[in-house]
PALUMTI-939957 format. One record per residue: residue number from 1; residue in one letter; z, x, y of N, C-alpha, C in turn. Coordinates in steps of 0.2 Angstrom, whole numbers, plus 5000, padded with zeros to 4 digits. Atoms other than C-alpha are relative to their C-alpha. Last residue first. Layout:
[site NUM,A,[Z,X,Y],[Z,X,Y],[Z,X,Y]]
...
END
This chain:
[site 221,P,[5001,4996,5006],[5417,5534,5464],[5005,5006,5000]]
[site 220,Q,[5005,4995,4998],[5424,5521,5476],[5000,5006,4993]]
[site 219,H,[4998,4996,5004],[5431,5503,5468],[4995,5006,5004]]
[site 218,H,[5005,4996,4998],[5436,5490,5480],[5001,5006,4992]]
[site 217,S,[4995,4995,5003],[5445,5472,5475],[4993,5007,5000]]
[site 216,A,[5006,4994,5001],[5439,5457,5484],[5005,5006,4999]]
[site 215,Q,[4997,4994,5003],[5445,5440,5487],[4996,5004,4999]]
[site 214,M,[4991,5000,4998],[5440,5425,5497],[5003,5005,4998]]
[site 213,T,[4999,4994,5005],[5419,5423,5497],[5007,5003,5002]]
[site 212,S,[5000,4994,4995],[5417,5406,5503],[5004,5007,4995]]
[site 211,C,[5002,4992,5003],[5410,5390,5498],[5004,5005,5004]]
[site 210,E,[4997,4994,4995],[5414,5371,5503],[5000,5006,4996]]
[site 209,G,[5006,4996,4995],[5403,5358,5495],[5003,5005,5002]]
[site 208,D,[5006,5000,5002],[5418,5347,5487],[4994,5003,5006]]
[site 207,N,[5004,5007,4999],[5433,5350,5498],[4994,5003,4995]]
[site 206,V,[4995,5005,5002],[5447,5365,5497],[4996,4993,4996]]
[site 205,P,[5003,5008,5003],[5438,5380,5499],[5005,4994,4998]]
[site 204,I,[5000,5001,5006],[5449,5394,5507],[4997,4992,4998]]
[site 203,D,[5006,4999,5002],[5443,5397,5525],[4998,5000,4992]]
[site 202,G,[5004,5006,5000],[5460,5390,5531],[4992,5000,4999]]
[site 201,P,[4999,5007,5005],[5469,5403,5524],[4996,4993,5000]]
[site 200,G,[4994,5002,5001],[5460,5417,5533],[5002,4993,4996]]
[site 199,A,[4995,4996,4995],[5445,5425,5538],[5006,4998,5001]]
[site 198,A,[4995,5002,4998],[5435,5420,5521],[5004,5005,5007]]
[site 197,F,[4994,4996,5004],[5418,5427,5519],[5006,4998,5005]]
[site 196,G,[4999,5002,5009],[5403,5415,5520],[5005,5003,4997]]
[site 195,G,[5003,4998,5004],[5396,5424,5536],[5001,4998,4995]]
[site 194,P,[5006,4996,5000],[5411,5422,5545],[4996,5002,4996]]
[site 193,G,[5000,4994,4999],[5422,5409,5537],[4993,5003,5005]]
[site 192,L,[4994,4997,4996],[5418,5395,5527],[5001,5006,5002]]
[site 191,F,[4997,4993,5001],[5401,5390,5519],[5006,5003,5007]]
[site 190,V,[4998,4997,4994],[5395,5372,5519],[5005,5007,4998]]
[site 189,L,[5005,5004,4993],[5383,5363,5507],[5005,5004,5006]]
[site 188,C,[4998,4998,4992],[5387,5375,5492],[4997,4996,5005]]
[site 187,G,[4994,5006,4996],[5386,5367,5475],[5002,5001,5006]]
[site 186,G,[5001,5006,5004],[5376,5383,5468],[5006,4995,5003]]
[site 185,L,[5001,5005,4996],[5373,5395,5482],[5002,4993,4995]]
[site 184,Y,[4996,5000,4993],[5380,5411,5475],[4999,4994,5003]]
[site 183,S,[5004,5000,4995],[5374,5406,5456],[5004,5001,5007]]
[site 182,S,[5005,4995,5000],[5381,5407,5439],[4996,5002,5005]]
[site 181,I,[4998,4993,5003],[5397,5397,5440],[4995,5006,4997]]
[site 180,Q,[4995,4995,4998],[5391,5385,5452],[5004,5006,4998]]
[site 179,E,[5002,4997,4992],[5375,5382,5446],[5006,5004,5003]]
[site 178,S,[5003,4995,5005],[5381,5376,5428],[4999,5005,5005]]
[site 177,L,[4995,4995,5003],[5393,5365,5436],[4998,5005,5000]]
[site 176,V,[4996,4997,4993],[5378,5357,5447],[5005,5004,4998]]
[site 175,A,[5004,4995,4996],[5369,5355,5430],[5003,5003,5007]]
[site 174,G,[5005,4999,5002],[5384,5345,5421],[4995,5006,5002]]
[site 173,T,[5002,5000,5008],[5400,5343,5431],[4991,4999,4998]]
[site 172,Q,[5004,5006,5000],[5408,5348,5447],[4998,5000,4992]]
[site 171,A,[5004,5000,5004],[5422,5360,5449],[4996,4994,5000]]
[site 170,P,[4998,5002,5007],[5431,5360,5465],[4994,5000,4995]]
[site 169,G,[4997,5006,4997],[5426,5373,5478],[5000,4995,4993]]
[site 168,H,[5004,5004,4999],[5413,5387,5475],[5002,4991,5001]]
[site 167,S,[4998,5007,5001],[5423,5400,5478],[4995,4996,5000]]
[site 166,H,[5001,5006,4998],[5418,5417,5477],[5001,4995,4998]]
[site 165,L,[5000,5006,5002],[5427,5434,5472],[4997,4993,5004]]
[site 164,G,[4999,5006,4995],[5419,5449,5478],[5002,4994,4997]]
[site 163,L,[4999,5006,5004],[5421,5465,5468],[5001,4995,5004]]
[site 162,T,[4994,5005,4998],[5418,5480,5479],[4998,4992,4996]]
[site 161,V,[5000,5006,5003],[5408,5495,5471],[5004,4996,5004]]
[site 160,E,[4994,5003,4997],[5403,5512,5481],[4999,4993,4998]]
[site 159,A,[5001,5004,4995],[5388,5521,5470],[5008,4997,5004]]
[site 158,T,[4999,4997,4993],[5390,5538,5463],[5002,4993,5005]]
[site 157,M,[4994,4996,5000],[5391,5534,5445],[5002,5003,5006]]
[site 156,P,[4994,5004,5003],[5381,5518,5444],[5006,5004,4999]]
[site 155,S,[4997,4994,5000],[5366,5525,5457],[5008,4998,4997]]
[site 154,V,[5004,4994,5001],[5353,5512,5457],[5004,5007,4998]]
[site 153,L,[4996,4995,5000],[5361,5496,5455],[4995,5004,4999]]
[site 152,G,[4995,4997,5006],[5350,5482,5461],[5004,5005,5000]]
[site 151,V,[5002,4994,5003],[5337,5484,5475],[5005,5001,4994]]
[site 150,A,[4996,4999,5005],[5334,5466,5482],[4998,5007,4997]]
[site 149,F,[4994,4995,4998],[5328,5466,5499],[5004,5002,4994]]
[site 148,E,[5002,4993,4996],[5310,5461,5493],[5007,5004,5002]]
[site 147,P,[5000,4994,5006],[5318,5448,5483],[4997,5006,5002]]
[site 146,L,[5003,4994,4997],[5320,5436,5500],[5001,5006,4993]]
[site 145,G,[5008,4999,5000],[5319,5418,5493],[4999,5008,5004]]
[site 144,F,[5001,5002,4993],[5339,5416,5497],[4992,5000,5001]]
[site 143,E,[4998,5006,5000],[5343,5414,5479],[4998,4998,5008]]
[site 142,N,[5005,5005,5004],[5333,5430,5475],[5001,4993,5002]]
[site 141,Y,[5008,5000,4996],[5342,5439,5488],[4997,4996,4996]]
[site 140,G,[5000,5005,4996],[5360,5435,5478],[4993,4999,5005]]
[site 139,S,[4999,5001,4992],[5352,5446,5466],[5001,4994,5003]]
[site 138,G,[4993,5005,4996],[5355,5443,5448],[5002,5001,5007]]
[site 137,S,[5002,5007,5002],[5337,5447,5441],[5007,4997,5004]]
[site 136,K,[5000,5004,4993],[5338,5464,5451],[5001,4995,4998]]
[site 135,D,[5001,5006,5002],[5341,5475,5434],[5002,4995,5008]]
[site 134,G,[5008,5003,5000],[5337,5492,5438],[5000,4995,4999]]
[site 133,V,[5004,4996,4995],[5354,5500,5432],[4992,4996,5000]]
[site 132,L,[5004,4993,5002],[5362,5488,5421],[4996,5003,5006]]
[site 131,L,[5006,4999,4995],[5376,5476,5428],[4997,5006,4996]]
[site 130,H,[5004,4993,5001],[5391,5470,5416],[4993,4999,5006]]
[site 129,G,[5006,5000,5000],[5404,5455,5418],[4996,5008,5000]]
[site 128,A,[5003,4995,5003],[5421,5448,5416],[4993,5002,5000]]
[site 127,V,[5008,5001,5000],[5430,5435,5425],[4997,5008,4998]]
[site 126,T,[5003,4994,5001],[5449,5432,5424],[4993,4999,4998]]
[site 125,T,[5006,4999,5003],[5457,5418,5431],[4998,5006,4999]]
[site 124,R,[5002,4994,5001],[5473,5410,5439],[4993,5001,4997]]
[site 123,G,[5001,4996,4996],[5478,5394,5447],[4999,5009,5000]]
[site 122,G,[4995,4996,4997],[5482,5385,5434],[5001,5005,5004]]
[site 121,G,[4993,5004,5004],[5467,5385,5425],[5005,5002,5004]]
[site 120,T,[4992,4997,5000],[5452,5392,5436],[5003,4994,4996]]
[site 119,V,[4995,5004,4996],[5432,5388,5432],[5007,5001,4999]]
[site 118,N,[4997,5007,5005],[5420,5400,5425],[5005,4995,5007]]
[site 117,G,[4998,5006,4997],[5408,5413,5433],[5006,4997,4994]]
[site 116,G,[4999,5006,5005],[5399,5431,5429],[5004,4993,5003]]
[site 115,A,[4997,4998,5007],[5394,5446,5437],[5001,4996,4995]]
[site 114,V,[4994,5003,5004],[5382,5442,5449],[5002,5002,4995]]
[site 113,L,[5004,5004,5008],[5372,5453,5460],[5007,4997,4996]]
[site 112,F,[4993,5004,5002],[5377,5459,5479],[4995,4996,4994]]
[site 111,D,[5002,5005,5004],[5364,5473,5485],[5007,4995,4998]]
[site 110,A,[4993,5006,5003],[5368,5488,5497],[4996,4993,4996]]
[site 109,M,[5001,5003,5007],[5355,5503,5498],[5005,4995,4999]]
[site 108,V,[4994,5000,5005],[5365,5511,5511],[4998,4997,4993]]
[site 107,A,[4998,4994,5005],[5350,5517,5520],[5006,5001,4996]]
[site 106,P,[5002,4999,5006],[5345,5500,5524],[5000,5007,4997]]
[site 105,N,[5003,4995,4998],[5360,5496,5535],[4995,5001,4993]]
[site 104,E,[5006,5002,4999],[5362,5476,5532],[4997,5008,5003]]
[site 103,F,[5003,5004,5004],[5378,5479,5521],[4992,4999,5003]]
[site 102,D,[5005,4996,5003],[5386,5492,5532],[4994,4996,4995]]
[site 101,A,[5003,4994,4995],[5398,5486,5545],[4993,5004,4995]]
[site 100,E,[5002,5000,4994],[5402,5469,5539],[4996,5005,5004]]
[site 99,V,[5006,5004,5000],[5400,5472,5520],[4999,4999,5007]]
[site 98,T,[4999,5006,4999],[5411,5487,5521],[4995,4995,5001]]
[site 97,C,[5007,5005,4997],[5409,5505,5514],[5004,4993,5002]]
[site 96,P,[5004,5002,5005],[5426,5514,5512],[4995,4995,5004]]
[site 95,N,[4996,4999,5008],[5427,5525,5522],[5006,4996,5000]]
[site 94,G,[4993,4997,5002],[5416,5522,5537],[5002,5001,4994]]
[site 93,A,[4998,4998,4992],[5398,5519,5545],[5007,5002,4998]]
[site 92,C,[4997,5005,5000],[5390,5520,5526],[5004,5002,5008]]
[site 91,A,[5002,5004,4993],[5377,5531,5524],[5003,4995,5002]]
[site 90,A,[4999,4994,4995],[5386,5544,5512],[4997,4996,5007]]
[site 89,P,[4992,5001,4993],[5391,5526,5503],[4998,5007,5004]]
[site 88,N,[5001,4994,4996],[5370,5526,5495],[5008,5001,5004]]
[site 87,N,[5003,4992,5002],[5371,5514,5483],[5001,5006,5001]]
[site 86,F,[5003,4997,4996],[5383,5501,5490],[4998,5007,4996]]
[site 85,V,[5002,4991,5000],[5384,5488,5479],[4999,5003,5005]]
[site 84,I,[5003,4999,4993],[5394,5471,5480],[5000,5008,5000]]
[site 83,F,[5000,4993,4998],[5396,5465,5461],[4998,5003,5008]]
[site 82,W,[5006,4997,4997],[5399,5447,5463],[5001,5008,5000]]
[site 81,L,[4997,4993,4998],[5413,5436,5454],[4992,5005,5002]]
[site 80,T,[5005,4997,5004],[5408,5416,5452],[5003,5008,5004]]
[site 79,M,[5001,4993,4998],[5421,5403,5454],[4995,5004,4997]]
[site 78,A,[5004,4996,5002],[5423,5384,5451],[5000,5007,5003]]
[site 77,H,[5006,4998,4993],[5439,5376,5457],[4996,5006,4996]]
[site 76,G,[5006,5003,5001],[5450,5368,5443],[4995,5001,5004]]
[site 75,P,[5001,5000,5007],[5467,5376,5449],[4993,4995,5000]]
[site 74,Q,[5000,5008,5001],[5465,5381,5467],[4999,4998,4993]]
[site 73,L,[5006,5004,4999],[5467,5400,5466],[5003,4993,5000]]
[site 72,A,[4999,5002,4994],[5484,5412,5469],[4993,4996,5001]]
[site 71,S,[4995,5004,5000],[5480,5423,5454],[4998,4997,5007]]
[site 70,T,[4996,5001,4994],[5468,5437,5448],[5003,4993,5000]]
[site 69,K,[4995,5005,5001],[5459,5446,5435],[5005,4998,5005]]
[site 68,F,[4995,5002,4992],[5445,5455,5438],[5003,4995,4998]]
[site 67,V,[4995,5004,5003],[5436,5466,5422],[5003,4997,5007]]
[site 66,A,[4994,5002,4996],[5420,5475,5427],[5005,4994,4996]]
[site 65,M,[4996,5006,5004],[5406,5483,5418],[5006,5000,5006]]
[site 64,I,[4992,5000,5000],[5394,5497,5426],[5002,4993,4997]]
[site 63,G,[4997,5005,4996],[5377,5503,5422],[5008,5001,5000]]
[site 62,N,[5004,5006,5000],[5366,5515,5411],[5001,4994,5004]]
[site 61,P,[5007,4998,4998],[5374,5532,5416],[4996,4995,5000]]
[site 60,T,[5003,4995,5004],[5391,5523,5413],[4994,5002,5003]]
[site 59,R,[5006,4996,4996],[5404,5518,5426],[4997,5003,4993]]
[site 58,V,[5002,4995,5005],[5419,5506,5419],[4993,5002,5003]]
[site 57,L,[5008,4999,5002],[5426,5496,5432],[5000,5006,4996]]
[site 56,K,[5002,4994,5002],[5445,5488,5432],[4993,5001,4999]]
[site 55,S,[5010,5000,5002],[5450,5474,5443],[5001,5007,4997]]
[site 54,S,[5002,4995,5000],[5470,5468,5448],[4992,5000,4998]]
[site 53,G,[5001,4998,5008],[5480,5454,5453],[4995,5007,5001]]
[site 52,L,[4999,5005,5004],[5486,5445,5469],[4996,5001,4993]]
[site 51,T,[5003,4999,5006],[5492,5460,5479],[5000,4994,4997]]
[site 50,T,[4996,5004,5007],[5498,5455,5497],[4995,5001,4992]]
[site 49,G,[4994,5003,4998],[5491,5467,5511],[5002,4997,4992]]
[site 48,G,[4995,4993,5000],[5478,5482,5507],[5006,4997,5002]]
[site 47,Q,[5001,4994,5004],[5464,5470,5511],[5004,5005,4999]]
[site 46,D,[4994,4997,5000],[5471,5454,5521],[4999,5005,4993]]
[site 45,W,[4998,4999,4992],[5454,5445,5526],[5007,5004,5000]]
[site 44,W,[5005,4997,4998],[5447,5446,5508],[5002,5001,5008]]
[site 43,W,[5004,5005,4997],[5463,5441,5500],[4993,5004,5005]]
[site 42,F,[4998,5002,4993],[5467,5456,5490],[4997,4995,5001]]
[site 41,V,[5004,5006,4997],[5464,5462,5471],[5003,4997,5007]]
[site 40,D,[4996,5006,4999],[5471,5479,5466],[4996,4996,5004]]
[site 39,S,[4999,5000,4993],[5460,5494,5460],[5003,4994,5000]]
[site 38,R,[4995,5006,5001],[5458,5502,5442],[5001,5000,5008]]
[site 37,S,[4995,4999,4993],[5445,5515,5439],[5002,4993,5001]]
[site 36,Q,[4998,5007,5000],[5434,5520,5422],[5005,5001,5006]]
[site 35,H,[4995,4999,4996],[5422,5533,5419],[5003,4995,5003]]
[site 34,D,[4998,5004,4994],[5411,5534,5405],[5004,5002,5004]]
[site 33,G,[5002,4997,4996],[5402,5548,5393],[5001,4994,5009]]
[site 32,A,[5003,4993,4996],[5404,5539,5379],[4998,5002,5006]]
[site 31,I,[5005,4996,5002],[5413,5522,5379],[4997,5006,5001]]
[site 30,A,[5005,4994,4998],[5428,5515,5384],[4995,5000,4995]]
[site 29,A,[4999,4996,5006],[5433,5496,5381],[4997,5007,5003]]
[site 28,P,[5006,5001,5005],[5435,5486,5397],[5001,5007,4996]]
[site 27,A,[5003,4996,5000],[5454,5484,5402],[4995,5000,4997]]
[site 26,Y,[5007,5001,4996],[5460,5469,5403],[4997,5004,5000]]
[site 25,S,[5005,4995,4996],[5471,5470,5388],[4996,4997,5004]]
[site 24,M,[4998,4994,5002],[5483,5459,5377],[4999,5005,5004]]
[site 23,T,[4997,4999,4995],[5477,5443,5385],[5004,5008,5000]]
[site 22,G,[4996,5004,4997],[5461,5445,5374],[5005,5000,5004]]
[site 21,A,[4993,4998,4997],[5457,5459,5367],[5004,4994,5002]]
[site 20,A,[4997,5001,5007],[5442,5451,5358],[5008,5002,5002]]
[site 19,I,[4999,5007,5001],[5435,5447,5375],[5005,5000,4994]]
[site 18,V,[4996,5003,4994],[5437,5465,5380],[5002,4993,4998]]
[site 17,M,[4993,4999,5001],[5430,5471,5364],[5004,4999,5004]]
[site 16,I,[4998,5003,5005],[5415,5460,5367],[5007,5003,4998]]
[site 15,M,[4996,5005,4997],[5414,5468,5384],[5001,4994,4993]]
[site 14,A,[4994,4999,4998],[5410,5485,5376],[5003,4994,5004]]
[site 13,A,[4997,4999,5007],[5397,5480,5362],[5007,5000,5005]]
[site 12,L,[4999,5007,5003],[5387,5470,5377],[5007,5003,4995]]
[site 11,C,[4995,5004,4996],[5388,5486,5388],[5002,4993,4997]]
[site 10,A,[4993,4996,4997],[5383,5498,5375],[5004,4995,5002]]
[site 9,A,[4997,5002,5008],[5368,5485,5367],[5008,5005,5001]]
[site 8,R,[4998,5007,5002],[5362,5484,5386],[5005,5000,4993]]
[site 7,G,[4992,5000,4995],[5363,5504,5387],[5002,4992,5000]]
[site 6,T,[4995,4997,5003],[5351,5505,5370],[5008,4999,5006]]
[site 5,E,[4998,5003,5006],[5339,5493,5375],[5007,5002,5000]]
[site 4,R,[4998,5006,4996],[5336,5500,5393],[5004,4996,4994]]
[site 3,K,[4995,4999,4998],[5333,5517,5382],[5004,4993,5004]]
[site 2,T,[5001,4995,4994],[5322,5511,5371],[5007,5001,5003]]
[site 1,M,[4997,5003,4997],[5326,5505,5352],[4999,5004,5008]]
END
């Protein structure tokens, strides 16, 4: 088994343990040589304000895993969770790194990669996912036709990671629903808020085709 295959097997085994734990525990399962952190979930525009839930991130030399548990959501809406990765946080303009100030700085080596997705029920949801070092296949840049900007996860133990919850509005059906819960652009006709990031309650998607990244949780190394 190659090093990449070993890393994937370890990630998948840990995620299976998370799923098997059900509602009893949302902490990613520990594996050898890992580092775990917990962080609160906030509205994108009110980070440090009202706590909506919590997330946990597990780092290993092979990659990262996350479990994001949150509330205050529109029932029946499609959501995706994104790893917003700042591979070189030392180059960020401030502490912590932010999308607004640092994402377009090449020295930061930033990328956003899909972690998972689902449809909310009762205003709450839990999304879990993992990302291997060097895997650029889930980068949002690919959807925009800019694969040359995708860098993926380079430094899992030292990267700064923001988990961003992206709403795709009311869940649709069939192929559209599949895209809504697996991609950045799925079902999106209008992006609410500056750059598609919610700047207030008015930027929370309500209607078909509306999208925005509206919740966040930060993990520093």
